[in-house]
Steps between C-alpha positions, in 0.01 A plus 500: 500500500413134421830326450618135544860595493715732715806679387731779592751567776378580848695685764319391805175679383217408279512563121185490297635211299526290817127494564370177337132468497361187334184320558669186636769633731505871580831592663768761526857408430783713628789395264823484688350721753653655805827303521508452126566122537154334468143563377247548752114460453178592670154377427233747398145443631214568258398793710853644477515436128172702469646786705828506301301512170307803624827657626671435171217650295481806742869585510638336188855424648771486241795325648432462880164377618538715814683809376636796688448870446621445144338224295833374397628445851400232756318585814744582771542233759427733793174582325409124475577467879274806584223345290543169686502654840187694426317194386622302792368772742166521327456120530592529869782253470788495749781742465752231394719458201512678176418420136710178538247370743264454205746251350518319831113490534472387137727196566342417837148511373588282203658235722208513741260447213679174408715624211810282466818661638676441164230715319556773766868464444456559131265798540749665745796439279688303760775258363510315839210338679663584837446873417126441442479291816522823701130552421410159668425636833168364642218705644369407848144460366634239251685310779173468687330332197765219481398169636740231621550223254398259779150642460488363148549137614201282506523343854221319696329733747600282818849533610702180543632647827150485659526116492813488715 
């Protein structure tokens, strides 16, 4: 499964040839995915790479990484939704959103971790930065951590107003 190149058409689902596991930058590329206009990427954590390697050795997918009842067919979208809802419920997460909420969370976490918005734009496959800016909402906890720029000024302790 080690590959440094991704090839093959993708019809909104994940082909075996799209999983690119390299030692420097493990990622998944969905070539012209979903709307067939632009590539989209997602990063793969070392833990997920390990799990995918185990899965790959166990099930030996031919064309689709996550296949349906037939090895030559992709997993049905409603099956993927059911798997997502089951995992969400087991994790005790709120009953909000579907599989697309993973994409939203991915972008939000990257931005909150300090990843440049232009990098997130590229990963999401957005051609316009304004599309990516949708993910720029700010959590209340983060707002509480922000200091006024005036706090950064080096001003003498005594106020000039006390001399009046």
